[in-house]
DRENDO-253407 format. One record per residue: chain; x, y, z of N, C-alpha, C, O in turn; residue number from 1. Coordinates in pm, whole numbers, padded with zeros to 5 digits. Example, Ala and Ser with C-alpha at 12.3 -4.5 7.8 and 13.67 -1.06 7.14 Angstrom:
<recs>
{rec 'A',{01319,-00569,00780},{01230,-00450,00780},{01320,-00330,00780},{01424,-00332,00846},1}
{rec 'A',{01285,-00225,00708},{01367,-00106,00714},{01290,00003,00787},{01341,00114,00804},2}
</recs>
This chain:
<recs>
{rec 'A',{12436,-09307,15547},{12348,-09234,15626},{12280,-09323,15738},{12222,-09428,15712},1}
{rec 'A',{12291,-09278,15847},{12220,-09345,15959},{12082,-09346,15952},{12018,-09258,15894},2}
{rec 'A',{12021,-09466,16022},{11858,-09475,16005},{11793,-09352,16061},{11698,-09304,15998},3}
{rec 'A',{11834,-09297,16172},{11763,-09176,16227},{11794,-09058,16139},{11755,-08949,16180},4}
{rec 'A',{11860,-09062,16020},{11878,-08943,15954},{11808,-08948,15814},{11801,-08851,15738},5}
{rec 'A',{11757,-09073,15791},{11682,-09104,15660},{11578,-08997,15627},{11495,-08981,15716},6}
{rec 'A',{11567,-08925,15525},{11479,-08824,15487},{11352,-08903,15423},{11369,-09006,15359},7}
{rec 'A',{11236,-08853,15442},{11108,-08925,15390},{11123,-08918,15236},{11094,-09015,15166},8}
{rec 'A',{11169,-08799,15183},{11158,-08790,15026},{11272,-08884,14969},{11259,-08943,14862},9}
{rec 'A',{11387,-08892,15051},{11500,-08985,15007},{11447,-09131,15006},{11472,-09205,14911},10}
{rec 'A',{11369,-09171,15118},{11306,-09305,15123},{11198,-09332,15012},{11186,-09443,14959},11}
{rec 'A',{11132,-09239,14984},{11030,-09257,14879},{11084,-09264,14754},{11034,-09334,14667},12}
{rec 'A',{11197,-09186,14734},{11265,-09183,14596},{11319,-09322,14567},{11296,-09376,14459},13}
{rec 'A',{11394,-09384,14668},{11446,-09513,14668},{11346,-09611,14622},{11363,-09679,14521},14}
{rec 'A',{11230,-09619,14704},{11124,-09703,14676},{11071,-09692,14534},{11052,-09796,14470},15}
{rec 'A',{11047,-09579,14485},{11010,-09558,14349},{11107,-09632,14244},{11071,-09707,14153},16}
{rec 'A',{11239,-09593,14276},{11332,-09656,14180},{11330,-09810,14187},{11343,-09873,14082},17}
{rec 'A',{11315,-09872,14299},{11303,-10019,14315},{11173,-10071,14245},{11169,-10176,14181},18}
{rec 'A',{11073,-09991,14264},{10943,-10037,14208},{10953,-10020,14063},{10893,-10105,13996},19}
{rec 'A',{11014,-09931,14003},{11024,-09906,13864},{11084,-10033,13772},{11062,-10053,13653},20}
{rec 'A',{11166,-10112,13861},{11238,-10215,13797},{11144,-10343,13788},{11183,-10445,13731},21}
{rec 'A',{11023,-10332,13845},{10927,-10442,13858},{10810,-10415,13763},{10729,-10505,13741},22}
{rec 'A',{10797,-10301,13708},{10715,-10254,13615},{10702,-10354,13494},{10805,-10399,13444},23}
{rec 'A',{10585,-10390,13447},{10592,-10480,13347},{10594,-10634,13361},{10567,-10721,13280},24}
{rec 'A',{10639,-10640,13501},{10665,-10795,13539},{10557,-10822,13667},{10448,-10875,13647},25}
{rec 'A',{10595,-10788,13773},{10495,-10799,13884},{10427,-10675,13930},{10345,-10683,14021},26}
{rec 'A',{10452,-10576,13880},{10398,-10446,13903},{10344,-10375,13784},{10396,-10390,13673},27}
{rec 'A',{10236,-10292,13806},{10157,-10231,13690},{10210,-10089,13676},{10240,-10025,13777},28}
{rec 'A',{10224,-10036,13556},{10278,-09905,13533},{10194,-09794,13601},{10245,-09696,13655},29}
{rec 'A',{10050,-09821,13595},{09963,-09716,13655},{09993,-09697,13791},{10002,-09583,13837},30}
{rec 'A',{10013,-09813,13872},{10058,-09805,14013},{10190,-09715,14034},{10201,-09630,14123},31}
{rec 'A',{10282,-09746,13946},{10413,-09674,13959},{10391,-09526,13933},{10455,-09443,13999},32}
{rec 'A',{10294,-09483,13828},{10266,-09359,13810},{10207,-09276,13927},{10226,-09157,13947},33}
{rec 'A',{10137,-09357,13995},{10046,-09311,14115},{10163,-09281,14225},{10153,-09179,14293},34}
{rec 'A',{10261,-09359,14241},{10364,-09330,14347},{10433,-09216,14300},{10448,-09123,14380},35}
{rec 'A',{10486,-09203,14159},{10541,-09068,14138},{10463,-08950,14169},{10503,-08852,14232},36}
{rec 'A',{10335,-08971,14115},{10249,-08835,14153},{10255,-08805,14304},{10282,-08692,14344},37}
{rec 'A',{10227,-08911,14391},{10228,-08881,14530},{10368,-08818,14580},{10369,-08726,14662},38}
{rec 'A',{10479,-08871,14527},{10611,-08825,14565},{10625,-08687,14532},{10689,-08617,14611},39}
{rec 'A',{10571,-08628,14413},{10603,-08510,14374},{10510,-08406,14445},{10546,-08289,14454},40}
{rec 'A',{10389,-08450,14496},{10302,-08374,14580},{10368,-08372,14726},{10359,-08270,14794},41}
{rec 'A',{10423,-08468,14766},{10481,-08473,14890},{10605,-08368,14901},{10622,-08294,14998},42}
{rec 'A',{10679,-08373,14796},{10794,-08286,14783},{10742,-08143,14791},{10784,-08066,14877},43}
{rec 'A',{10661,-08113,14711},{10596,-07957,14700},{10543,-07934,14848},{10562,-07824,14901},44}
{rec 'A',{10482,-08029,14911},{10430,-07995,15044},{10532,-07971,15150},{10512,-07893,15243},45}
{rec 'A',{10640,-08040,15134},{10741,-08031,15240},{10820,-07900,15216},{10857,-07828,15308},46}
{rec 'A',{10844,-07873,15075},{10907,-07760,15037},{10820,-07630,15083},{10881,-07540,15141},47}
{rec 'A',{10706,-07619,15064},{10610,-07510,15080},{10578,-07475,15222},{10577,-07360,15267},48}
{rec 'A',{10550,-07594,15297},{10492,-07585,15441},{10605,-07585,15546},{10598,-07523,15652},49}
{rec 'A',{10709,-07658,15507},{10825,-07692,15611},{10937,-07593,15574},{11014,-07553,15662},50}
{rec 'A',{10948,-07553,15446},{11055,-07476,15408},{11190,-07547,15421},{11289,-07487,15461},51}
{rec 'A',{11190,-07687,15384},{11312,-07765,15397},{11314,-07857,15278},{11208,-07888,15223},52}
{rec 'A',{11433,-07903,15236},{11444,-07995,15116},{11405,-08129,15159},{11386,-08210,15068},53}
{rec 'A',{11388,-08168,15278},{11346,-08305,15318},{11333,-08295,15494},{11382,-08207,15566},54}
{rec 'A',{11256,-08405,15532},{11233,-08424,15665},{11281,-08553,15702},{11273,-08648,15625},55}
{rec 'A',{11333,-08562,15823},{11377,-08695,15861},{11252,-08770,15904},{11158,-08723,15969},56}
{rec 'A',{11266,-08901,15857},{11142,-08991,15876},{11112,-09005,16030},{10997,-08998,16075},57}
{rec 'A',{11219,-09025,16106},{11197,-09047,16261},{11150,-08926,16319},{11102,-08938,16432},58}
{rec 'A',{11153,-08799,16262},{11087,-08679,16328},{10964,-08639,16285},{10919,-08531,16323},59}
{rec 'A',{10891,-08722,16198},{10749,-08691,16171},{10655,-08714,16284},{10672,-08806,16364},60}
{rec 'A',{10556,-08630,16291},{10450,-08655,16378},{10312,-08666,16309},{10290,-08637,16192},61}
{rec 'A',{10229,-08708,16392},{10077,-08742,16323},{10021,-08603,16253},{09944,-08606,16158},62}
{rec 'A',{10065,-08490,16308},{10012,-08375,16222},{10041,-08365,16085},{09967,-08304,16008},63}
{rec 'A',{10174,-08440,16038},{10216,-08437,15908},{10126,-08511,15824},{10121,-08469,15709},64}
{rec 'A',{10049,-08617,15853},{09956,-08670,15767},{09834,-08586,15737},{09801,-08554,15623},65}
{rec 'A',{09768,-08552,15851},{09659,-08450,15840},{09689,-08318,15752},{09609,-08267,15673},66}
{rec 'A',{09805,-08277,15779},{09851,-08164,15689},{09863,-08183,15557},{09825,-08097,15478},67}
{rec 'A',{09916,-08299,15518},{09919,-08335,15382},{09793,-08348,15311},{09781,-08307,15196},68}
{rec 'A',{09689,-08408,15381},{09564,-08432,15341},{09508,-08294,15315},{09452,-08272,15208},69}
{rec 'A',{09518,-08204,15402},{09455,-08075,15387},{09518,-07988,15275},{09451,-07904,15214},70}
{rec 'A',{09653,-08010,15249},{09730,-07948,15146},{09678,-08006,15008},{09655,-07932,14913},71}
{rec 'A',{09663,-08136,15004},{09614,-08198,14867},{09476,-08144,14845},{09454,-08101,14731},72}
{rec 'A',{09384,-08138,14928},{09267,-08080,14912},{09253,-07936,14875},{09171,-07888,14797},73}
{rec 'A',{09352,-07869,14947},{09344,-07724,14929},{09430,-07663,14813},{09377,-07626,14708},74}
{rec 'A',{09560,-07653,14837},{09656,-07585,14757},{09681,-07679,14626},{09703,-07626,14517},75}
{rec 'A',{09679,-07804,14638},{09680,-07899,14529},{09553,-07902,14434},{09555,-07924,14313},76}
{rec 'A',{09443,-07876,14513},{09306,-07874,14439},{09266,-08009,14396},{09202,-08025,14292},77}
{rec 'A',{09303,-08112,14477},{09259,-08256,14434},{09128,-08282,14468},{09079,-08227,14567},78}
{rec 'A',{09060,-08364,14394},{08924,-08419,14424},{08932,-08513,14549},{09038,-08573,14570},79}
{rec 'A',{08825,-08529,14634},{08828,-08614,14739},{08879,-08762,14722},{08954,-08816,14803},80}
{rec 'A',{08832,-08818,14611},{08876,-08967,14584},{09017,-08972,14535},{09081,-09076,14551},81}
{rec 'A',{09074,-08865,14475},{09221,-08857,14439},{09301,-08853,14575},{09402,-08920,14594},82}
{rec 'A',{09246,-08769,14663},{09334,-08769,14805},{09314,-08908,14868},{09411,-08964,14919},83}
{rec 'A',{09205,-08960,14867},{09192,-09107,14914},{09287,-09197,14854},{09350,-09280,14921},84}
{rec 'A',{09299,-09182,14728},{09387,-09280,14648},{09538,-09251,14689},{09617,-09343,14707},85}
{rec 'A',{09571,-09124,14701},{09713,-09077,14727},{09751,-09120,14877},{09864,-09161,14901},86}
{rec 'A',{09665,-09111,14967},{09692,-09123,15093},{09702,-09281,15118},{09774,-09318,15211},87}
{rec 'A',{09642,-09367,15048},{09659,-09502,15064},{09804,-09539,15016},{09870,-09628,15071},88}
{rec 'A',{09848,-09469,14915},{09997,-09485,14869},{10097,-09436,14984},{10194,-09503,15019},89}
{rec 'A',{10066,-09320,15035},{10162,-09269,15140},{10159,-09380,15263},{10259,-09423,15320},90}
{rec 'A',{10030,-09413,15290},{10037,-09520,15418},{10117,-09644,15380},{10162,-09709,15474},91}
{rec 'A',{10138,-09685,15262},{10209,-09801,15232},{10351,-09767,15255},{10426,-09847,15311},92}
{rec 'A',{10394,-09641,15210},{10528,-09592,15217},{10568,-09584,15369},{10672,-09636,15409},93}
{rec 'A',{10490,-09523,15443},{10511,-09525,15578},{10511,-09672,15652},{10577,-09684,15755},94}
{rec 'A',{10447,-09768,15607},{10439,-09895,15662},{10570,-09965,15619},{10618,-10052,15692},95}
{rec 'A',{10631,-09930,15502},{10754,-09997,15481},{10866,-09924,15565},{10958,-09991,15613},96}
{rec 'A',{10861,-09807,15580},{10944,-09721,15680},{10961,-09778,15821},{11069,-09785,15880},97}
{rec 'A',{10828,-09824,15874},{10811,-09894,15993},{10879,-10033,16006},{10945,-10070,16103},98}
{rec 'A',{10855,-10104,15894},{10914,-10221,15888},{11070,-10233,15880},{11130,-10332,15921},99}
{rec 'A',{11127,-10127,15824},{11274,-10107,15840},{11331,-10033,15961},{11448,-09997,15975},100}
{rec 'A',{11225,-10016,16049},{11271,-09959,16178},{11306,-09802,16175},{11363,-09741,16266},101}
{rec 'A',{11258,-09743,16045},{11299,-09594,16071},{11180,-09516,16136},{11200,-09402,16178},102}
{rec 'A',{11070,-09568,16143},{10957,-09492,16211},{10908,-09580,16330},{10886,-09700,16316},103}
{rec 'A',{10895,-09519,16436},{10844,-09590,16572},{10707,-09586,16578},{10659,-09673,16650},104}
{rec 'A',{10625,-09507,16523},{10476,-09490,16547},{10408,-09502,16417},{10468,-09483,16311},105}
{rec 'A',{10282,-09533,16424},{10204,-09541,16311},{10138,-09402,16296},{10052,-09366,16377},106}
{rec 'A',{10177,-09327,16194},{10127,-09187,16190},{09976,-09186,16136},{09902,-09088,16149},107}
{rec 'A',{09939,-09308,16074},{09811,-09298,16021},{09696,-09363,16139},{09576,-09376,16114},108}
{rec 'A',{09749,-09393,16246},{09675,-09458,16353},{09528,-09368,16384},{09424,-09425,16417},109}
{rec 'A',{09537,-09234,16370},{09417,-09160,16403},{09368,-09092,16279},{09282,-09005,16289},110}
{rec 'A',{09419,-09129,16155},{09380,-09063,16043},{09268,-09157,15979},{09289,-09276,15955},111}
{rec 'A',{09151,-09094,15955},{09041,-09164,15865},{09046,-09127,15718},{09036,-09012,15674},112}
{rec 'A',{09064,-09235,15652},{09054,-09210,15503},{08922,-09257,15441},{08893,-09376,15448},113}
{rec 'A',{08847,-09178,15385},{08715,-09205,15336},{08706,-09200,15188},{08747,-09098,15132},114}
{rec 'A',{08657,-09298,15117},{08618,-09287,14979},{08472,-09241,14954},{08376,-09289,15013},115}
{rec 'A',{08463,-09144,14861},{08334,-09093,14824},{08282,-09154,14719},{08340,-09150,14610},116}
{rec 'A',{08162,-09220,14739},{08091,-09284,14617},{08062,-09180,14515},{08020,-09069,14548},117}
{rec 'A',{08084,-09212,14393},{08037,-09132,14286},{07952,-09208,14191},{07981,-09323,14156},118}
{rec 'A',{07828,-09133,14141},{07749,-09183,14053},{07791,-09141,13919},{07771,-09022,13893},119}
{rec 'A',{07846,-09217,13828},{07896,-09156,13718},{07784,-09155,13600},{07823,-09128,13486},120}
{rec 'A',{07653,-09182,13623},{07566,-09163,13539},{07570,-09262,13424},{07650,-09356,13424},121}
{rec 'A',{07477,-09239,13320},{07496,-09321,13214},{07439,-09249,13079},{07382,-09140,13083},122}
{rec 'A',{07456,-09306,12985},{07395,-09250,12848},{07280,-09328,12803},{07281,-09450,12794},123}
{rec 'A',{07171,-09247,12772},{07052,-09317,12722},{07090,-09371,12584},{07201,-09347,12537},124}
{rec 'A',{06988,-09451,12511},{07022,-09513,12380},{07023,-09389,12288},{07105,-09376,12197},125}
{rec 'A',{06925,-09296,12318},{06907,-09186,12225},{07040,-09108,12213},{07090,-09079,12105},126}
{rec 'A',{07095,-09074,12340},{07219,-09003,12327},{07352,-09081,12276},{07449,-09020,12230},127}
{rec 'A',{07346,-09226,12290},{07453,-09287,12246},{07446,-09289,12098},{07551,-09279,12035},128}
{rec 'A',{07337,-09302,12037},{07311,-09292,11899},{07336,-09170,11829},{07373,-09171,11712},129}
{rec 'A',{07316,-09061,11898},{07346,-08923,11868},{07498,-08907,11853},{07548,-08844,11760},130}
{rec 'A',{07573,-08972,11956},{07711,-08957,11959},{07766,-09047,11852},{07877,-09017,11809},131}
{rec 'A',{07707,-09148,11804},{07758,-09244,11698},{07742,-09184,11568},{07820,-09214,11478},132}
{rec 'A',{07646,-09099,11550},{07592,-09057,11412},{07645,-08928,11376},{07666,-08909,11256},133}
{rec 'A',{07669,-08838,11455},{07737,-08702,11436},{07870,-08700,11405},{07948,-08752,11485},134}
{rec 'A',{07917,-08644,11290},{08062,-08652,11249},{08162,-08555,11339},{08134,-08436,11355},135}
{rec 'A',{08266,-08605,11389},{08345,-08536,11471},{08424,-08430,11388},{08435,-08439,11266},136}
{rec 'A',{08477,-08329,11460},{08549,-08219,11378},{08689,-08256,11330},{08742,-08188,11242},137}
{rec 'A',{08754,-08366,11388},{08885,-08386,11358},{08898,-08549,11350},{08801,-08622,11369},138}
{rec 'A',{09013,-08591,11326},{09046,-08737,11328},{09077,-08765,11468},{09044,-08875,11513},139}
{rec 'A',{09142,-08674,11549},{09157,-08714,11689},{09040,-08735,11761},{09027,-08837,11830},140}
{rec 'A',{08933,-08629,11752},{08819,-08653,11811},{08737,-08782,11764},{08668,-08848,11842},141}
{rec 'A',{08751,-08809,11632},{08701,-08938,11596},{08740,-09055,11657},{08657,-09140,11692},142}
{rec 'A',{08877,-09070,11675},{08937,-09176,11736},{08889,-09171,11902},{08850,-09271,11962},143}
{rec 'A',{08896,-09073,11947},{08850,-09056,12094},{08705,-09113,12102},{08676,-09202,12182},144}
{rec 'A',{08621,-09060,12022},{08480,-09107,12026},{08466,-09249,12000},{08389,-09316,12068},145}
{rec 'A',{08538,-09303,11900},{08533,-09452,11876},{08577,-09546,11996},{08520,-09650,12029},146}
{rec 'A',{08704,-09485,12061},{08743,-09565,12173},{08629,-09573,12284},{08604,-09672,12353},147}
{rec 'A',{08570,-09459,12288},{08467,-09451,12393},{08356,-09536,12359},{08307,-09601,12451},148}
{rec 'A',{08309,-09549,12245},{08198,-09638,12201},{08247,-09791,12229},{08178,-09874,12288},149}
{rec 'A',{08371,-09812,12180},{08414,-09955,12213},{08412,-09984,12354},{08373,-10096,12389},150}
{rec 'A',{08448,-09903,12438},{08447,-09919,12583},{08308,-09935,12622},{08283,-10019,12708},151}
{rec 'A',{08218,-09867,12573},{08066,-09852,12625},{08013,-10001,12573},{07941,-10060,12653},152}
{rec 'A',{08036,-10056,12468},{07960,-10171,12415},{08054,-10298,12451},{08013,-10411,12423},153}
{rec 'A',{08180,-10282,12512},{08237,-10411,12554},{08268,-10414,12709},{08288,-10521,12766},154}
{rec 'A',{08269,-10288,12776},{08310,-10285,12928},{08447,-10277,12967},{08490,-10272,13082},155}
{rec 'A',{08525,-10278,12837},{08678,-10273,12855},{08718,-10128,12887},{08659,-10035,12832},156}
{rec 'A',{08817,-10107,12975},{08866,-09989,13003},{08968,-09937,12897},{09013,-10011,12810},157}
{rec 'A',{09005,-09800,12909},{09092,-09745,12803},{09232,-09828,12800},{09286,-09850,12692},158}
{rec 'A',{09291,-09876,12927},{09418,-09917,12918},{09396,-10064,12864},{09487,-10114,12798},159}
{rec 'A',{09276,-10138,12888},{09272,-10266,12834},{09255,-10263,12693},{09306,-10347,12618},160}
{rec 'A',{09177,-10160,12650},{09173,-10153,12499},{09308,-10125,12430},{09337,-10180,12324},161}
{rec 'A',{09387,-10039,12492},{09522,-09999,12434},{09611,-10124,12429},{09710,-10121,12356},162}
{rec 'A',{09582,-10243,12506},{09667,-10362,12487},{09610,-10467,12398},{09670,-10574,12386},163}
{rec 'A',{09508,-10446,12342},{09439,-10554,12259},{09516,-10554,12122},{09547,-10453,12059},164}
{rec 'A',{09545,-10695,12084},{09600,-10720,11969},{09504,-10813,11888},{09395,-10855,11927},165}
{rec 'A',{09565,-10839,11768},{09474,-10927,11685},{09462,-11072,11753},{09358,-11137,11741},166}
{rec 'A',{09569,-11117,11822},{09558,-11241,11886},{09438,-11244,11991},{09388,-11353,12018},167}
{rec 'A',{09397,-11142,12044},{09286,-11133,12139},{09153,-11159,12083},{09054,-11187,12150},168}
{rec 'A',{09157,-11145,11936},{09022,-11144,11864},{09010,-11293,11803},{09084,-11338,11717},169}
{rec 'A',{08895,-11366,11868},{08873,-11494,11829},{08723,-11543,11803},{08626,-11505,11870},170}
{rec 'A',{08718,-11634,11696},{08585,-11683,11674},{08555,-11816,11740},{08609,-11918,11698},171}
{rec 'A',{08477,-11818,11834},{08461,-11935,11931},{08344,-12041,11876},{08281,-12024,11771},172}
{rec 'A',{08330,-12132,11949},{08246,-12250,11914},{08091,-12208,11885},{08017,-12285,11825},173}
{rec 'A',{08052,-12095,11927},{07903,-12044,11909},{07904,-11967,11776},{07799,-11921,11732},174}
{rec 'A',{08024,-11954,11709},{08017,-11878,11573},{08030,-11737,11581},{08028,-11670,11477},175}
{rec 'A',{08046,-11677,11708},{08051,-11534,11736},{08191,-11493,11757},{08271,-11577,11798},176}
{rec 'A',{08231,-11365,11732},{08367,-11327,11763},{08376,-11275,11895},{08285,-11204,11938},177}
{rec 'A',{08477,-11302,11966},{08500,-11260,12106},{08639,-11195,12123},{08732,-11221,12047},178}
{rec 'A',{08646,-11105,12231},{08776,-11058,12280},{08808,-11149,12391},{08727,-11162,12483},179}
{rec 'A',{08928,-11218,12392},{08976,-11288,12499},{09101,-11229,12542},{09193,-11207,12464},180}
{rec 'A',{09104,-11200,12676},{09202,-11123,12734},{09208,-11137,12878},{09133,-11213,12938},181}
{rec 'A',{09301,-11060,12938},{09308,-11054,13075},{09309,-10902,13110},{09377,-10820,13049},182}
{rec 'A',{09222,-10873,13219},{09211,-10723,13249},{09359,-10665,13304},{09428,-10735,13379},183}
{rec 'A',{09394,-10555,13268},{09527,-10500,13297},{09546,-10484,13447},{09651,-10521,13500},184}
{rec 'A',{09455,-10434,13510},{09474,-10414,13659},{09476,-10543,13732},{09574,-10563,13805},185}
{rec 'A',{09383,-10636,13725},{09370,-10753,13810},{09428,-10873,13740},{09455,-10969,13812},186}
{rec 'A',{09451,-10881,13611},{09499,-10983,13534},{09398,-11091,13540},{09436,-11205,13517},187}
{rec 'A',{09271,-11067,13569},{09164,-11170,13551},{09116,-11184,13417},{09093,-11090,13340},188}
{rec 'A',{09098,-11327,13387},{09057,-11344,13237},{08913,-11272,13220},{08829,-11271,13310},189}
{rec 'A',{08894,-11213,13091},{08784,-11148,13045},{08760,-11202,12901},{08848,-11191,12815},190}
{rec 'A',{08642,-11260,12877},{08589,-11284,12750},{08465,-11210,12705},{08356,-11230,12759},191}
{rec 'A',{08481,-11132,12615},{08361,-11035,12573},{08321,-11070,12443},{08403,-11073,12351},192}
{rec 'A',{08187,-11101,12426},{08132,-11119,12289},{08105,-10988,12214},{08040,-10897,12265},193}
{rec 'A',{08154,-10983,12099},{08149,-10859,12007},{08023,-10841,11939},{07989,-10928,11858},194}
{rec 'A',{07948,-10740,11959},{07842,-10692,11915},{07865,-10637,11777},{07982,-10645,11742},195}
{rec 'A',{07788,-10585,11693},{07792,-10523,11556},{07892,-10406,11565},{07994,-10393,11497},196}
{rec 'A',{07842,-10321,11664},{07903,-10195,11672},{08066,-10214,11686},{08139,-10178,11594},197}
{rec 'A',{08113,-10268,11797},{08258,-10294,11812},{08320,-10364,11703},{08438,-10335,11681},198}
{rec 'A',{08260,-10458,11626},{08311,-10537,11516},{08347,-10434,11399},{08449,-10433,11330},199}
{rec 'A',{08235,-10347,11393},{08260,-10255,11283},{08383,-10142,11310},{08449,-10095,11218},200}
{rec 'A',{08400,-10107,11444},{08496,-10038,11479},{08634,-10089,11467},{08726,-10016,11431},201}
{rec 'A',{08649,-10228,11501},{08776,-10306,11472},{08806,-10312,11319},{08921,-10303,11274},202}
{rec 'A',{08702,-10326,11249},{08730,-10344,11092},{08770,-10200,11058},{08874,-10184,10993},203}
{rec 'A',{08694,-10090,11096},{08728,-09948,11068},{08887,-09923,11077},{08944,-09862,10986},204}
{rec 'A',{08954,-09970,11184},{09094,-09942,11212},{09188,-10039,11187},{09301,-10033,11237},205}
{rec 'A',{09147,-10143,11103},{09221,-10274,11068},{09363,-10226,11019},{09470,-10268,11062},206}
{rec 'A',{09346,-10128,10921},{09481,-10096,10852},{09547,-09980,10910},{09653,-09939,10863},207}
{rec 'A',{09489,-09921,11014},{09551,-09806,11066},{09621,-09850,11201},{09689,-09764,11258},208}
{rec 'A',{09613,-09957,11247},{09689,-09977,11378},{09813,-10052,11370},{09809,-10163,11317},209}
{rec 'A',{09922,-10006,11416},{10057,-10061,11406},{10087,-10167,11500},{10045,-10164,11616},210}
{rec 'A',{10163,-10267,11449},{10200,-10373,11544},{10102,-10467,11578},{10110,-10534,11681},211}
{rec 'A',{10005,-10477,11491},{09901,-10580,11524},{09797,-10533,11639},{09713,-10613,11680},212}
{rec 'A',{09805,-10411,11685},{09702,-10352,11770},{09564,-10357,11705},{09553,-10367,11583},213}
{rec 'A',{09470,-10350,11779},{09333,-10336,11730},{09306,-10192,11696},{09246,-10159,11594},214}
{rec 'A',{09351,-10111,11780},{09337,-09971,11752},{09475,-09885,11765},{09570,-09924,11834},215}
{rec 'A',{09475,-09772,11696},{09589,-09687,11697},{09576,-09591,11826},{09554,-09470,11816},216}
{rec 'A',{09590,-09654,11935},{09566,-09584,12065},{09666,-09473,12085},{09785,-09505,12079},217}
{rec 'A',{09635,-09347,12109},{09741,-09251,12134},{09800,-09269,12275},{09738,-09314,12371},218}
{rec 'A',{09927,-09229,12274},{09986,-09231,12421},{09948,-09115,12498},{10030,-09024,12512},219}
{rec 'A',{09831,-09106,12549},{09783,-09002,12634},{09714,-09059,12760},{09679,-09177,12769},220}
{rec 'A',{09698,-08978,12844},{09646,-09024,12985},{09495,-09029,12969},{09436,-08973,12877},221}
{rec 'A',{09430,-09111,13078},{09293,-09134,13084},{09225,-08995,13110},{09120,-08963,13054},222}
{rec 'A',{09294,-08910,13202},{09226,-08785,13210},{09215,-08689,13084},{09126,-08605,13070},223}
{rec 'A',{09319,-08713,12992},{09308,-08639,12866},{09203,-08693,12786},{09133,-08616,12719},224}
{rec 'A',{09181,-08828,12784},{09077,-08888,12719},{08943,-08842,12770},{08858,-08813,12686},225}
{rec 'A',{08919,-08833,12890},{08807,-08778,12953},{08763,-08636,12913},{08649,-08596,12891},226}
{rec 'A',{08882,-08568,12910},{08852,-08424,12881},{08810,-08398,12732},{08735,-08307,12700},227}
{rec 'A',{08870,-08495,12638},{08835,-08493,12506},{08703,-08522,12483},{08635,-08459,12402},228}
{rec 'A',{08654,-08629,12560},{08517,-08685,12547},{08414,-08571,12592},{08307,-08560,12533},229}
{rec 'A',{08444,-08493,12689},{08355,-08386,12741},{08351,-08282,12641},{08241,-08229,12628},230}
{rec 'A',{08444,-08240,12566},{08444,-08151,12457},{08364,-08201,12330},{08283,-08138,12262},231}
{rec 'A',{08407,-08326,12315},{08322,-08395,12206},{08174,-08406,12231},{08097,-08398,12136},232}
{rec 'A',{08130,-08425,12355},{07996,-08447,12393},{07923,-08304,12367},{07813,-08291,12312},233}
{rec 'A',{08004,-08197,12419},{07942,-08072,12409},{07930,-08007,12270},{07842,-07929,12234},234}
{rec 'A',{08036,-08055,12193},{08048,-07975,12054},{07961,-08056,11950},{07917,-07996,11852},235}
{rec 'A',{07934,-08190,11970},{07887,-08274,11869},{07725,-08296,11898},{07640,-08265,11814},236}
{rec 'A',{07695,-08351,12020},{07581,-08409,12050},{07503,-08328,12164},{07390,-08367,12193},237}
{rec 'A',{07555,-08220,12230},{07489,-08149,12328},{07447,-08249,12434},{07344,-08223,12495},238}
{rec 'A',{07513,-08357,12463},{07484,-08464,12552},{07493,-08386,12697},{07595,-08322,12723},239}
{rec 'A',{07389,-08393,12784},{07401,-08332,12915},{07454,-08421,13024},{07505,-08373,13126},240}
{rec 'A',{07443,-08551,13003},{07492,-08647,13098},{07644,-08635,13094},{07704,-08597,12994},241}
{rec 'A',{07710,-08674,13225},{07850,-08680,13217},{07885,-08801,13159},{07861,-08904,13220},242}
{rec 'A',{07945,-08804,13035},{07996,-08909,12971},{08158,-08938,12988},{08218,-09020,12917},243}
{rec 'A',{08215,-08865,13084},{08349,-08893,13107},{08383,-09012,13190},{08451,-09011,13293},244}
{rec 'A',{08322,-09126,13126},{08342,-09252,13201},{08506,-09276,13180},{08574,-09233,13087},245}
{rec 'A',{08549,-09355,13291},{08693,-09371,13298},{08725,-09483,13209},{08692,-09599,13234},246}
{rec 'A',{08798,-09441,13089},{08805,-09543,12987},{08933,-09645,13025},{08959,-09741,12952},247}
</recs>
């Protein structure tokens, strides 16, 4: 295929294939998943709005970018910050296309991508205690609740907790137990002193976690965890604040 015939979906697909080979080494799976999501949205956008299986990269115009933004907000129903995140990924794809000489103009030159600050709120001490004390309706809800509590007391995200193993648990010179790890996304070293609650949670799941993991973390998405936490908060503690913290 000649350069001027390269399709945007074809180019994006090949990018994702190459990126997948780097996952676990120099690239994170969460970034790969985001590229996949953007690709599938872009595919639907082209099929529904242009009635074509693909569009030639060299034939794209500035209106394509603005139209995709509108489509994500409207027909796809995405939140503003999800659109912001996805448009960053698309801009990178188009930059690669420019580097390869497939695209002569910067389609993002007049596009303004804005992040909307979100106040996630917080739980009061009373609300946190109520969440800890009231029994969940099922083992799954109990695990989700405990993962949220561990995150609240350590500041670690869901994906960081999922990667914790017994080797990350150390008793240091001060006589206290610490989590010694690296954050999944940035690979920055993170040392977290464990208070009583997270220590009790680790002990609780000691025999239930396979392969030396600290917790038997299910293979579910961050969004599903947040949805379960919202249901848990409503059914258990009637907590009014938004506790759907990104784990």
